Structure formats: structure tokens, C-alpha cells
All heavy atoms as a GROMACS GRO file, in nm:
protein
  571
    1GLU      N    1  -6.430   2.896  15.905
    1GLU     CA    2  -6.550   2.855  15.835
    1GLU      C    3  -6.514   2.823  15.690
    1GLU      O    4  -6.443   2.898  15.624
    1GLU     CB    5  -6.653   2.969  15.839
    1GLU     CG    6  -6.781   2.932  15.767
    1GLU     CD    7  -6.884   3.044  15.778
    1GLU    OE1    8  -6.896   3.103  15.888
    1GLU    OE2    9  -6.949   3.070  15.679
    2VAL      N   10  -6.566   2.712  15.640
    2VAL     CA   11  -6.540   2.669  15.503
    2VAL      C   12  -6.606   2.767  15.407
    2VAL      O   13  -6.719   2.809  15.425
    2VAL     CB   14  -6.594   2.526  15.479
    2VAL    CG1   15  -6.582   2.489  15.332
    2VAL    CG2   16  -6.522   2.426  15.566
    3GLU      N   17  -6.531   2.804  15.305
    3GLU     CA   18  -6.579   2.900  15.207
    3GLU      C   19  -6.627   2.826  15.082
    3GLU      O   20  -6.554   2.746  15.025
    3GLU     CB   21  -6.466   2.996  15.170
    3GLU     CG   22  -6.510   3.112  15.088
    3GLU     CD   23  -6.397   3.212  15.066
    3GLU    OE1   24  -6.315   3.228  15.158
    3GLU    OE2   25  -6.392   3.270  14.959
    4ASN      N   26  -6.750   2.849  15.042
    4ASN     CA   27  -6.806   2.786  14.923
    4ASN      C   28  -6.788   2.880  14.805
    4ASN      O   29  -6.867   2.969  14.782
    4ASN     CB   30  -6.955   2.754  14.944
    4ASN     CG   31  -7.013   2.677  14.827
    4ASN    OD1   32  -6.941   2.634  14.738
    4ASN    ND2   33  -7.142   2.659  14.829
    5ALA      N   34  -6.680   2.861  14.732
    5ALA     CA   35  -6.648   2.947  14.619
    5ALA      C   36  -6.603   2.861  14.502
    5ALA      O   37  -6.485   2.829  14.490
    5ALA     CB   38  -6.540   3.047  14.657
    6PRO      N   39  -6.697   2.819  14.416
    6PRO     CA   40  -6.661   2.731  14.304
    6PRO      C   41  -6.551   2.788  14.215
    6PRO      O   42  -6.466   2.714  14.165
    6PRO     CB   43  -6.791   2.716  14.226
    6PRO     CG   44  -6.898   2.744  14.326
    6PRO     CD   45  -6.841   2.845  14.421
    7TRP      N   46  -6.548   2.918  14.195
    7TRP     CA   47  -6.444   2.975  14.109
    7TRP      C   48  -6.306   2.959  14.171
    7TRP      O   49  -6.208   2.939  14.101
    7TRP     CB   50  -6.475   3.122  14.076
    7TRP     CG   51  -6.462   3.216  14.192
    7TRP    CD1   52  -6.559   3.250  14.281
    7TRP    CD2   53  -6.344   3.285  14.232
    7TRP    NE1   54  -6.508   3.338  14.375
    7TRP    CE2   55  -6.377   3.362  14.346
    7TRP    CE3   56  -6.214   3.292  14.183
    7TRP    CZ2   57  -6.285   3.442  14.412
    7TRP    CZ3   58  -6.122   3.373  14.249
    7TRP    CH2   59  -6.158   3.446  14.362
    8LYS      N   60  -6.298   2.965  14.306
    8LYS     CA   61  -6.170   2.944  14.372
    8LYS      C   62  -6.128   2.798  14.360
    8LYS      O   63  -6.010   2.768  14.342
    8LYS     CB   64  -6.176   2.985  14.519
    8LYS     CG   65  -6.176   3.135  14.541
    8LYS     CD   66  -6.172   3.167  14.688
    8LYS     CE   67  -6.173   3.316  14.714
    8LYS     NZ   68  -6.169   3.346  14.857
    9ALA      N   69  -6.224   2.708  14.370
    9ALA     CA   70  -6.194   2.566  14.356
    9ALA      C   71  -6.146   2.538  14.213
    9ALA      O   72  -6.050   2.462  14.193
    9ALA     CB   73  -6.317   2.482  14.388
   10GLY      N   74  -6.210   2.599  14.114
   10GLY     CA   75  -6.167   2.582  13.976
   10GLY      C   76  -6.028   2.638  13.952
   10GLY      O   77  -5.946   2.578  13.882
   11ALA      N   78  -6.002   2.754  14.009
   11ALA     CA   79  -5.869   2.814  13.997
   11ALA      C   80  -5.764   2.727  14.064
   11ALA      O   81  -5.651   2.714  14.015
   11ALA     CB   82  -5.869   2.954  14.058
   12THR      N   83  -5.801   2.662  14.175
   12THR     CA   84  -5.710   2.570  14.243
   12THR      C   85  -5.675   2.454  14.151
   12THR      O   86  -5.559   2.415  14.140
   12THR     CB   87  -5.773   2.518  14.373
   12THR    OG1   88  -5.796   2.629  14.460
   12THR    CG2   89  -5.684   2.417  14.442
   13GLY      N   90  -5.776   2.398  14.085
   13GLY     CA   91  -5.752   2.287  13.992
   13GLY      C   92  -5.663   2.328  13.877
   13GLY      O   93  -5.572   2.252  13.837
   14LEU      N   94  -5.685   2.445  13.825
   14LEU     CA   95  -5.604   2.496  13.715
   14LEU      C   96  -5.458   2.515  13.760
   14LEU      O   97  -5.365   2.473  13.691
   14LEU     CB   98  -5.661   2.628  13.664
   14LEU     CG   99  -5.593   2.690  13.542
   14LEU    CD1  100  -5.606   2.598  13.422
   14LEU    CD2  101  -5.656   2.824  13.511
   15ALA      N  102  -5.441   2.575  13.875
   15ALA     CA  103  -5.305   2.598  13.927
   15ALA      C  104  -5.235   2.467  13.958
   15ALA      O  105  -5.118   2.446  13.921
   15ALA     CB  106  -5.310   2.685  14.052
   16ALA      N  107  -5.305   2.376  14.024
   16ALA     CA  108  -5.244   2.248  14.063
   16ALA      C  109  -5.211   2.164  13.940
   16ALA      O  110  -5.103   2.105  13.932
   16ALA     CB  111  -5.337   2.172  14.156
   17GLY      N  112  -5.302   2.157  13.845
   17GLY     CA  113  -5.278   2.079  13.725
   17GLY      C  114  -5.163   2.135  13.642
   17GLY      O  115  -5.078   2.060  13.594
   18SER      N  116  -5.161   2.265  13.627
   18SER     CA  117  -5.054   2.328  13.548
   18SER      C  118  -4.919   2.313  13.616
   18SER      O  119  -4.821   2.272  13.554
   18SER     CB  120  -5.085   2.477  13.528
   18SER     OG  121  -5.203   2.493  13.456
   19ALA      N  122  -4.913   2.346  13.743
   19ALA     CA  123  -4.786   2.338  13.815
   19ALA      C  124  -4.739   2.194  13.826
   19ALA      O  125  -4.620   2.165  13.807
   19ALA     CB  126  -4.800   2.399  13.955
   20GLY      N  127  -4.832   2.104  13.855
   20GLY     CA  128  -4.795   1.963  13.865
   20GLY      C  129  -4.740   1.909  13.734
   20GLY      O  130  -4.643   1.834  13.732
   21SER      N  131  -4.801   1.948  13.624
   21SER     CA  132  -4.755   1.902  13.493
   21SER      C  133  -4.618   1.961  13.458
   21SER      O  134  -4.531   1.892  13.407
   21SER     CB  135  -4.854   1.943  13.384
   21SER     OG  136  -4.977   1.877  13.403
   22LEU      N  137  -4.600   2.088  13.485
   22LEU     CA  138  -4.474   2.153  13.451
   22LEU      C  139  -4.358   2.104  13.537
   22LEU      O  140  -4.245   2.097  13.491
   22LEU     CB  141  -4.487   2.305  13.467
   22LEU     CG  142  -4.576   2.373  13.363
   22LEU    CD1  143  -4.598   2.520  13.401
   22LEU    CD2  144  -4.514   2.364  13.224
   23MET      N  145  -4.388   2.068  13.663
   23MET     CA  146  -4.282   2.028  13.755
   23MET      C  147  -4.269   1.877  13.769
   23MET      O  148  -4.183   1.829  13.841
   23MET     CB  149  -4.306   2.091  13.892
   23MET     CG  150  -4.293   2.241  13.891
   23MET     SD  151  -4.310   2.306  14.057
   23MET     CE  152  -4.447   2.417  14.036
   24GLY      N  153  -4.358   1.803  13.703
   24GLY     CA  154  -4.350   1.657  13.708
   24GLY      C  155  -4.385   1.597  13.843
   24GLY      O  156  -4.325   1.499  13.885
   25MET      N  157  -4.481   1.656  13.910
   25MET     CA  158  -4.524   1.603  14.040
   25MET      C  159  -4.676   1.603  14.047
   25MET      O  160  -4.742   1.661  13.961
   25MET     CB  161  -4.465   1.685  14.154
   25MET     CG  162  -4.509   1.828  14.151
   25MET     SD  163  -4.422   1.918  14.279
   25MET     CE  164  -4.473   2.082  14.240
   26GLY      N  165  -4.728   1.542  14.147
   26GLY     CA  166  -4.873   1.536  14.162
   26GLY      C  167  -4.932   1.672  14.198
   26GLY      O  168  -4.870   1.752  14.267
   27GLY      N  169  -5.052   1.695  14.150
   27GLY     CA  170  -5.119   1.821  14.177
   27GLY      C  171  -5.157   1.841  14.323
   27GLY      O  172  -5.175   1.954  14.368
   28GLY      N  173  -5.168   1.731  14.398
   28GLY     CA  174  -5.202   1.741  14.540
   28GLY      C  175  -5.097   1.819  14.619
   28GLY      O  176  -5.127   1.883  14.719
   29PHE      N  177  -4.974   1.815  14.570
   29PHE     CA  178  -4.865   1.889  14.633
   29PHE      C  179  -4.896   2.038  14.632
   29PHE      O  180  -4.856   2.110  14.723
   29PHE     CB  181  -4.736   1.860  14.555
   29PHE     CG  182  -4.612   1.922  14.614
   29PHE    CD1  183  -4.552   1.865  14.725
   29PHE    CD2  184  -4.558   2.036  14.559
   29PHE    CE1  185  -4.437   1.921  14.779
   29PHE    CE2  186  -4.442   2.093  14.612
   29PHE     CZ  187  -4.383   2.035  14.723
   30ILE      N  188  -4.968   2.083  14.531
   30ILE     CA  189  -5.006   2.223  14.518
   30ILE      C  190  -5.147   2.247  14.573
   30ILE      O  191  -5.172   2.344  14.643
   30ILE     CB  192  -5.004   2.266  14.369
   30ILE    CG1  193  -4.867   2.240  14.305
   30ILE    CG2  194  -5.048   2.411  14.351
   30ILE    CD1  195  -4.756   2.326  14.355
   31SER      N  196  -5.240   2.157  14.539
   31SER     CA  197  -5.381   2.183  14.569
   31SER      C  198  -5.415   2.178  14.718
   31SER      O  199  -5.497   2.256  14.765
   31SER     CB  200  -5.473   2.089  14.491
   31SER     OG  201  -5.457   1.956  14.534
   32ILE      N  202  -5.354   2.088  14.792
   32ILE     CA  203  -5.392   2.075  14.934
   32ILE      C  204  -5.360   2.202  15.013
   32ILE      O  205  -5.446   2.251  15.087
   32ILE     CB  206  -5.332   1.947  14.995
   32ILE    CG1  207  -5.402   1.827  14.932
   32ILE    CG2  208  -5.347   1.945  15.147
   32ILE    CD1  209  -5.343   1.693  14.966
   33PRO      N  210  -5.240   2.260  15.000
   33PRO     CA  211  -5.218   2.388  15.070
   33PRO      C  212  -5.314   2.499  15.025
   33PRO      O  213  -5.357   2.581  15.106
   33PRO     CB  214  -5.073   2.423  15.036
   33PRO     CG  215  -5.009   2.294  15.001
   33PRO     CD  216  -5.117   2.212  14.937
   34ILE      N  217  -5.347   2.501  14.896
   34ILE     CA  218  -5.440   2.603  14.847
   34ILE      C  219  -5.580   2.579  14.906
   34ILE      O  220  -5.648   2.672  14.949
   34ILE     CB  221  -5.444   2.606  14.694
   34ILE    CG1  222  -5.309   2.652  14.638
   34ILE    CG2  223  -5.556   2.697  14.644
   34ILE    CD1  224  -5.298   2.642  14.487
   35LEU      N  225  -5.623   2.453  14.908
   35LEU     CA  226  -5.756   2.421  14.961
   35LEU      C  227  -5.767   2.454  15.110
   35LEU      O  228  -5.871   2.502  15.155
   35LEU     CB  229  -5.789   2.274  14.938
   35LEU     CG  230  -5.815   2.233  14.793
   35LEU    CD1  231  -5.823   2.081  14.781
   35LEU    CD2  232  -5.942   2.297  14.741
   36THR      N  233  -5.660   2.430  15.185
   36THR     CA  234  -5.666   2.462  15.328
   36THR      C  235  -5.655   2.612  15.351
   36THR      O  236  -5.720   2.666  15.441
   36THR     CB  237  -5.557   2.388  15.406
   36THR    OG1  238  -5.429   2.421  15.352
   36THR    CG2  239  -5.577   2.239  15.405
   37GLY      N  240  -5.576   2.681  15.270
   37GLY     CA  241  -5.557   2.825  15.289
   37GLY      C  242  -5.668   2.909  15.231
   37GLY      O  243  -5.722   2.997  15.298
   38THR      N  244  -5.705   2.883  15.106
   38THR     CA  245  -5.801   2.968  15.036
   38THR      C  246  -5.945   2.932  15.067
   38THR      O  247  -6.027   3.020  15.095
   38THR     CB  248  -5.779   2.958  14.883
   38THR    OG1  249  -5.643   2.994  14.856
   38THR    CG2  250  -5.870   3.052  14.808
   39LEU      N  251  -5.976   2.802  15.063
   39LEU     CA  252  -6.115   2.759  15.088
   39LEU      C  253  -6.140   2.723  15.234
   39LEU      O  254  -6.251   2.688  15.270
   39LEU     CB  255  -6.150   2.640  14.998
   39LEU     CG  256  -6.149   2.670  14.847
   39LEU    CD1  257  -6.181   2.543  14.770
   39LEU    CD2  258  -6.247   2.778  14.812
   40LYS      N  259  -6.036   2.730  15.315
   40LYS     CA  260  -6.047   2.705  15.459
   40LYS      C  261  -6.094   2.564  15.492
   40LYS      O  262  -6.162   2.542  15.592
   40LYS     CB  263  -6.140   2.808  15.527
   40LYS     CG  264  -6.107   2.952  15.497
   40LYS     CD  265  -5.972   2.990  15.553
   40LYS     CE  266  -5.950   3.140  15.535
   40LYS     NZ  267  -5.817   3.173  15.495
   41LEU      N  268  -6.059   2.466  15.405
   41LEU     CA  269  -6.094   2.328  15.435
   41LEU      C  270  -5.999   2.273  15.541
   41LEU      O  271  -5.884   2.315  15.549
   41LEU     CB  272  -6.084   2.242  15.309
   41LEU     CG  273  -6.178   2.272  15.194
   41LEU    CD1  274  -6.152   2.178  15.077
   41LEU    CD2  275  -6.323   2.263  15.237
   42SER      N  276  -6.048   2.176  15.618
   42SER     CA  277  -5.959   2.108  15.712
   42SER      C  278  -5.860   2.023  15.630
   42SER      O  279  -5.882   1.998  15.512
   42SER     CB  280  -6.040   2.017  15.805
   42SER     OG  281  -6.092   1.908  15.732
   43GLN      N  282  -5.756   1.978  15.695
   43GLN     CA  283  -5.656   1.895  15.627
   43GLN      C  284  -5.721   1.769  15.570
   43GLN      O  285  -5.695   1.731  15.456
   43GLN     CB  286  -5.545   1.858  15.726
   43GLN     CG  287  -5.421   1.805  15.660
   43GLN     CD  288  -5.341   1.912  15.589
   43GLN    OE1  289  -5.338   2.028  15.631
   43GLN    NE2  290  -5.278   1.877  15.481
   44HIS      N  291  -5.807   1.704  15.647
   44HIS     CA  292  -5.874   1.584  15.600
   44HIS      C  293  -5.967   1.613  15.482
   44HIS      O  294  -5.970   1.538  15.384
   44HIS     CB  295  -5.954   1.518  15.713
   44HIS     CG  296  -5.867   1.444  15.809
   44HIS    ND1  297  -5.833   1.497  15.932
   44HIS    CD2  298  -5.807   1.325  15.800
   44HIS    CE1  299  -5.755   1.412  15.994
   44HIS    NE2  300  -5.737   1.306  15.916
   45ALA      N  301  -6.043   1.721  15.490
   45ALA     CA  302  -6.134   1.757  15.380
   45ALA      C  303  -6.055   1.793  15.254
   45ALA      O  304  -6.096   1.760  15.143
   45ALA     CB  305  -6.224   1.873  15.421
   46ALA      N  306  -5.941   1.860  15.270
   46ALA     CA  307  -5.858   1.896  15.155
   46ALA      C  308  -5.803   1.772  15.087
   46ALA      O  309  -5.803   1.761  14.964
   46ALA     CB  310  -5.744   1.988  15.198
   47HIS      N  311  -5.757   1.674  15.166
   47HIS     CA  312  -5.706   1.549  15.107
   47HIS      C  313  -5.818   1.474  15.035
   47HIS      O  314  -5.798   1.426  14.924
   47HIS     CB  315  -5.645   1.460  15.217
   47HIS     CG  316  -5.504   1.494  15.247
   47HIS    ND1  317  -5.470   1.592  15.336
   47HIS    CD2  318  -5.389   1.444  15.199
   47HIS    CE1  319  -5.338   1.600  15.344
   47HIS    NE2  320  -5.286   1.512  15.261
   48GLY      N  321  -5.933   1.464  15.098
   48GLY     CA  322  -6.046   1.394  15.034
   48GLY      C  323  -6.090   1.463  14.906
   48GLY      O  324  -6.116   1.398  14.804
   49THR      N  325  -6.094   1.595  14.908
   49THR     CA  326  -6.133   1.672  14.789
   49THR      C  327  -6.032   1.652  14.678
   49THR      O  328  -6.068   1.630  14.562
   49THR     CB  329  -6.145   1.821  14.826
   49THR    OG1  330  -6.242   1.835  14.930
   49THR    CG2  331  -6.187   1.904  14.707
   50SER      N  332  -5.904   1.657  14.712
   50SER     CA  333  -5.799   1.638  14.613
   50SER      C  334  -5.804   1.497  14.553
   50SER      O  335  -5.790   1.480  14.432
   50SER     CB  336  -5.662   1.664  14.677
   50SER     OG  337  -5.558   1.642  14.586
   51LEU      N  338  -5.825   1.398  14.637
   51LEU     CA  339  -5.832   1.260  14.588
   51LEU      C  340  -5.951   1.239  14.495
   51LEU      O  341  -5.942   1.166  14.395
   51LEU     CB  342  -5.839   1.161  14.705
   51LEU     CG  343  -5.709   1.143  14.781
   51LEU    CD1  344  -5.733   1.060  14.907
   51LEU    CD2  345  -5.604   1.077  14.693
   52CYS      N  346  -6.063   1.302  14.524
   52CYS     CA  347  -6.180   1.293  14.438
   52CYS      C  348  -6.150   1.354  14.301
   52CYS      O  349  -6.186   1.298  14.197
   52CYS     CB  350  -6.299   1.362  14.504
   52CYS     SG  351  -6.452   1.345  14.411
   53ALA      N  352  -6.081   1.467  14.300
   53ALA     CA  353  -6.044   1.531  14.172
   53ALA      C  354  -5.948   1.444  14.094
   53ALA      O  355  -5.960   1.429  13.972
   53ALA     CB  356  -5.983   1.668  14.199
   54VAL      N  357  -5.852   1.382  14.162
   54VAL     CA  358  -5.756   1.295  14.096
   54VAL      C  359  -5.827   1.174  14.038
   54VAL      O  360  -5.797   1.131  13.926
   54VAL     CB  361  -5.645   1.251  14.195
   54VAL    CG1  362  -5.562   1.138  14.140
   54VAL    CG2  363  -5.557   1.370  14.230
   55LEU      N  364  -5.922   1.119  14.111
   55LEU     CA  365  -5.998   1.004  14.062
   55LEU      C  366  -6.072   1.040  13.934
   55LEU      O  367  -6.066   0.965  13.835
   55LEU     CB  368  -6.098   0.957  14.168
   55LEU     CG  369  -6.192   0.844  14.125
   55LEU    CD1  370  -6.113   0.716  14.103
   55LEU    CD2  371  -6.299   0.823  14.228
   56ALA      N  372  -6.137   1.155  13.931
   56ALA     CA  373  -6.212   1.196  13.812
   56ALA      C  374  -6.119   1.215  13.692
   56ALA      O  375  -6.148   1.168  13.582
   56ALA     CB  376  -6.289   1.325  13.841
   57CYS      N  377  -6.007   1.281  13.713
   57CYS     CA  378  -5.912   1.304  13.604
   57CYS      C  379  -5.847   1.173  13.558
   57CYS      O  380  -5.833   1.148  13.438
   57CYS     CB  381  -5.802   1.400  13.648
   57CYS     SG  382  -5.863   1.567  13.678
   58GLY      N  383  -5.809   1.091  13.654
   58GLY     CA  384  -5.746   0.964  13.620
   58GLY      C  385  -5.839   0.870  13.546
   58GLY      O  386  -5.799   0.802  13.451
   59LEU      N  387  -5.965   0.867  13.588
   59LEU     CA  388  -6.062   0.780  13.522
   59LEU      C  389  -6.084   0.826  13.378
   59LEU      O  390  -6.088   0.743  13.286
   59LEU     CB  391  -6.194   0.780  13.599
   59LEU     CG  392  -6.302   0.686  13.546
   59LEU    CD1  393  -6.255   0.542  13.548
   59LEU    CD2  394  -6.428   0.701  13.631
   60GLY      N  395  -6.095   0.957  13.358
   60GLY     CA  396  -6.111   1.010  13.222
   60GLY      C  397  -5.993   0.975  13.133
   60GLY      O  398  -6.010   0.933  13.018
   61GLY      N  399  -5.874   0.990  13.186
   61GLY     CA  400  -5.754   0.955  13.110
   61GLY      C  401  -5.746   0.806  13.081
   61GLY      O  402  -5.711   0.765  12.970
   62ALA      N  403  -5.780   0.723  13.179
   62ALA     CA  404  -5.775   0.578  13.160
   62ALA      C  405  -5.873   0.532  13.053
   62ALA      O  406  -5.841   0.449  12.969
   62ALA     CB  407  -5.804   0.507  13.292
   63VAL      N  408  -5.993   0.587  13.055
   63VAL     CA  409  -6.093   0.552  12.954
   63VAL      C  410  -6.044   0.593  12.816
   63VAL      O  411  -6.054   0.516  12.719
   63VAL     CB  412  -6.230   0.616  12.988
   63VAL    CG1  413  -6.326   0.604  12.872
   63VAL    CG2  414  -6.289   0.551  13.113
   64SER      N  415  -5.990   0.712  12.806
   64SER     CA  416  -5.939   0.762  12.678
   64SER      C  417  -5.826   0.673  12.625
   64SER      O  418  -5.828   0.633  12.508
   64SER     CB  419  -5.890   0.906  12.696
   64SER     OG  420  -5.837   0.955  12.577
   65TYR      N  421  -5.730   0.640  12.708
   65TYR     CA  422  -5.621   0.553  12.667
   65TYR      C  423  -5.672   0.412  12.634
   65TYR      O  424  -5.625   0.348  12.541
   65TYR     CB  425  -5.513   0.544  12.775
   65TYR     CG  426  -5.412   0.655  12.767
   65TYR    CD1  427  -5.432   0.773  12.838
   65TYR    CD2  428  -5.297   0.642  12.692
   65TYR    CE1  429  -5.339   0.876  12.832
   65TYR    CE2  430  -5.203   0.744  12.685
   65TYR     CZ  431  -5.225   0.860  12.755
   65TYR     OH  432  -5.133   0.962  12.749
   66GLY      N  433  -5.768   0.365  12.712
   66GLY     CA  434  -5.825   0.232  12.687
   66GLY      C  435  -5.892   0.223  12.551
   66GLY      O  436  -5.870   0.126  12.477
   67PHE      N  437  -5.972   0.322  12.518
   67PHE     CA  438  -6.039   0.322  12.387
   67PHE      C  439  -5.939   0.335  12.273
   67PHE      O  440  -5.964   0.287  12.163
   67PHE     CB  441  -6.144   0.433  12.378
   67PHE     CG  442  -6.275   0.397  12.441
   67PHE    CD1  443  -6.331   0.479  12.537
   67PHE    CD2  444  -6.342   0.280  12.405
   67PHE    CE1  445  -6.452   0.446  12.596
   67PHE    CE2  446  -6.463   0.247  12.463
   67PHE     CZ  447  -6.519   0.329  12.559
   68ALA      N  448  -5.826   0.398  12.298
   68ALA     CA  449  -5.724   0.413  12.194
   68ALA      C  450  -5.637   0.288  12.183
   68ALA      O  451  -5.551   0.280  12.094
   68ALA     CB  452  -5.636   0.534  12.224
   69GLY      N  453  -5.659   0.190  12.272
   69GLY     CA  454  -5.582   0.067  12.269
   69GLY      C  455  -5.441   0.083  12.323
   69GLY      O  456  -5.352   0.005  12.290
   70CYS      N  457  -5.421   0.183  12.405
   70CYS     CA  458  -5.288   0.213  12.458
   70CYS      C  459  -5.278   0.179  12.606
   70CYS      O  460  -5.230   0.259  12.686
   70CYS     CB  461  -5.257   0.361  12.437
   70CYS     SG  462  -5.256   0.412  12.266
   71MET      N  463  -5.326   0.060  12.643
   71MET     CA  464  -5.324   0.023  12.783
   71MET      C  465  -5.302  -0.127  12.796
   71MET      O  466  -5.360  -0.205  12.721
   71MET     CB  467  -5.456   0.060  12.850
   71MET     CG  468  -5.461   0.028  12.998
   71MET     SD  469  -5.625   0.049  13.073
   71MET     CE  470  -5.659   0.219  13.040
   72ASP      N  471  -5.219  -0.165  12.890
   72ASP     CA  472  -5.202  -0.306  12.926
   72ASP      C  473  -5.298  -0.330  13.042
   72ASP      O  474  -5.266  -0.299  13.157
   72ASP     CB  475  -5.058  -0.334  12.966
   72ASP     CG  476  -5.032  -0.480  13.000
   72ASP    OD1  477  -5.126  -0.552  13.040
   72ASP    OD2  478  -4.916  -0.522  12.988
   73MET      N  479  -5.416  -0.381  13.011
   73MET     CA  480  -5.522  -0.396  13.111
   73MET      C  481  -5.480  -0.487  13.226
   73MET      O  482  -5.510  -0.460  13.341
   73MET     CB  483  -5.651  -0.447  13.046
   73MET     CG  484  -5.769  -0.452  13.141
   73MET     SD  485  -5.811  -0.292  13.213
   73MET     CE  486  -5.892  -0.215  13.076
   74GLN      N  487  -5.409  -0.595  13.194
   74GLN     CA  488  -5.366  -0.687  13.300
   74GLN      C  489  -5.272  -0.617  13.398
   74GLN      O  490  -5.287  -0.630  13.520
   74GLN     CB  491  -5.298  -0.810  13.238
   74GLN     CG  492  -5.268  -0.918  13.339
   74GLN     CD  493  -5.213  -1.043  13.272
   74GLN    OE1  494  -5.176  -1.041  13.154
   74GLN    NE2  495  -5.209  -1.152  13.346
   75ALA      N  496  -5.177  -0.542  13.346
   75ALA     CA  497  -5.085  -0.468  13.433
   75ALA      C  498  -5.160  -0.360  13.511
   75ALA      O  499  -5.136  -0.342  13.631
   75ALA     CB  500  -4.973  -0.405  13.351
   76ALA      N  501  -5.252  -0.290  13.445
   76ALA     CA  502  -5.328  -0.184  13.512
   76ALA      C  503  -5.410  -0.239  13.628
   76ALA      O  504  -5.414  -0.180  13.736
   76ALA     CB  505  -5.419  -0.114  13.411
   77LEU      N  506  -5.474  -0.353  13.606
   77LEU     CA  507  -5.556  -0.413  13.712
   77LEU      C  508  -5.468  -0.461  13.828
   77LEU      O  509  -5.506  -0.447  13.945
   77LEU     CB  510  -5.642  -0.526  13.657
   77LEU     CG  511  -5.753  -0.483  13.563
   77LEU    CD1  512  -5.823  -0.605  13.503
   77LEU    CD2  513  -5.853  -0.393  13.634
   78ALA      N  514  -5.352  -0.518  13.797
   78ALA     CA  515  -5.262  -0.564  13.904
   78ALA      C  516  -5.212  -0.446  13.987
   78ALA      O  517  -5.207  -0.451  14.110
   78ALA     CB  518  -5.144  -0.640  13.843
   79ILE      N  519  -5.175  -0.338  13.919
   79ILE     CA  520  -5.128  -0.219  13.991
   79ILE      C  521  -5.240  -0.159  14.074
   79ILE      O  522  -5.220  -0.122  14.191
   79ILE     CB  523  -5.073  -0.114  13.891
   79ILE    CG1  524  -4.945  -0.168  13.826
   79ILE    CG2  525  -5.046   0.019  13.959
   79ILE    CD1  526  -4.900  -0.088  13.705
   80ALA      N  527  -5.361  -0.150  14.018
   80ALA     CA  528  -5.475  -0.095  14.090
   80ALA      C  529  -5.509  -0.180  14.213
   80ALA      O  530  -5.537  -0.127  14.321
   80ALA     CB  531  -5.597  -0.084  13.998
   81ALA      N  532  -5.506  -0.312  14.198
   81ALA     CA  533  -5.537  -0.402  14.310
   81ALA      C  534  -5.434  -0.386  14.421
   81ALA      O  535  -5.469  -0.375  14.540
   81ALA     CB  536  -5.544  -0.546  14.262
   82ALA      N  537  -5.305  -0.384  14.385
   82ALA     CA  538  -5.201  -0.370  14.486
   82ALA      C  539  -5.207  -0.233  14.552
   82ALA      O  540  -5.193  -0.221  14.674
   82ALA     CB  541  -5.064  -0.392  14.422
   83GLY      N  542  -5.229  -0.129  14.472
   83GLY     CA  543  -5.239   0.006  14.527
   83GLY      C  544  -5.359   0.022  14.618
   83GLY      O  545  -5.351   0.084  14.724
   84GLY      N  546  -5.473  -0.037  14.578
   84GLY     CA  547  -5.593  -0.030  14.661
   84GLY      C  548  -5.574  -0.105  14.793
   84GLY      O  549  -5.623  -0.062  14.898
   85PHE      N  550  -5.503  -0.215  14.788
   85PHE     CA  551  -5.477  -0.293  14.909
   85PHE      C  552  -5.388  -0.216  15.006
   85PHE      O  553  -5.408  -0.223  15.127
   85PHE     CB  554  -5.411  -0.427  14.871
   85PHE     CG  555  -5.374  -0.512  14.988
   85PHE    CD1  556  -5.472  -0.579  15.060
   85PHE    CD2  557  -5.242  -0.523  15.028
   85PHE    CE1  558  -5.437  -0.657  15.169
   85PHE    CE2  559  -5.207  -0.599  15.137
   85PHE     CZ  560  -5.304  -0.667  15.208
   86CYS      N  561  -5.295  -0.143  14.953
   86CYS     CA  562  -5.198  -0.071  15.037
   86CYS      C  563  -5.248   0.065  15.083
   86CYS      O  564  -5.190   0.125  15.173
   86CYS     CB  565  -5.067  -0.053  14.961
   86CYS     SG  566  -4.983  -0.208  14.926
   87ALA      N  567  -5.353   0.115  15.021
   87ALA     CA  568  -5.400   0.250  15.055
   87ALA      C  569  -5.464   0.256  15.192
   87ALA      O  570  -5.512   0.165  15.247
   87ALA     CB  571  -5.500   0.298  14.951
   0.00000   0.00000   0.00000
């Protein structure tokens, strides 16, 4: 049974973000096993949940960099289009 525990989900994000940053890898590498083990999500639900979190964080970072003028918009759009096509 899926466990609805927002504090566990928040702790998962903290652990995944910290570990991912320190080890130079994506947080999904950490968060998906935690989501399936601790929150009892199915593999598909854990992937979808992780992707939603990545989208929110990535969008926030992109907007911040964009406003600071630190983004090549043409390259970003090309990469996003190719990545979206291949996903």
C-alpha cells in the first residue's frame, strides 16, 4: 500500500539532491529506490514522481539562469527539442 507521508517525500528530495550533487550524478539514482522502498510506490510511480521533481527544479534553475542572461536560448531549445523527441 502506498504511504502518504509528505515528510518522507521531502527527506527523499533532500537526500537525493544532496547525494546527487556531491557525487555528480542525477538525483533519480538515489530517489527512485527510496521512493519504492520507503513510500512503497510502484516502479512506474517512482519514475513519474522523480521526473516531476526534476522538471520543477530544472525549470526553476532555467528561469533563474535565463533572467541572469547566462543561457544560450537557441542551444537550449535545440537540446530540449531533440531530448523531447527521443524521450
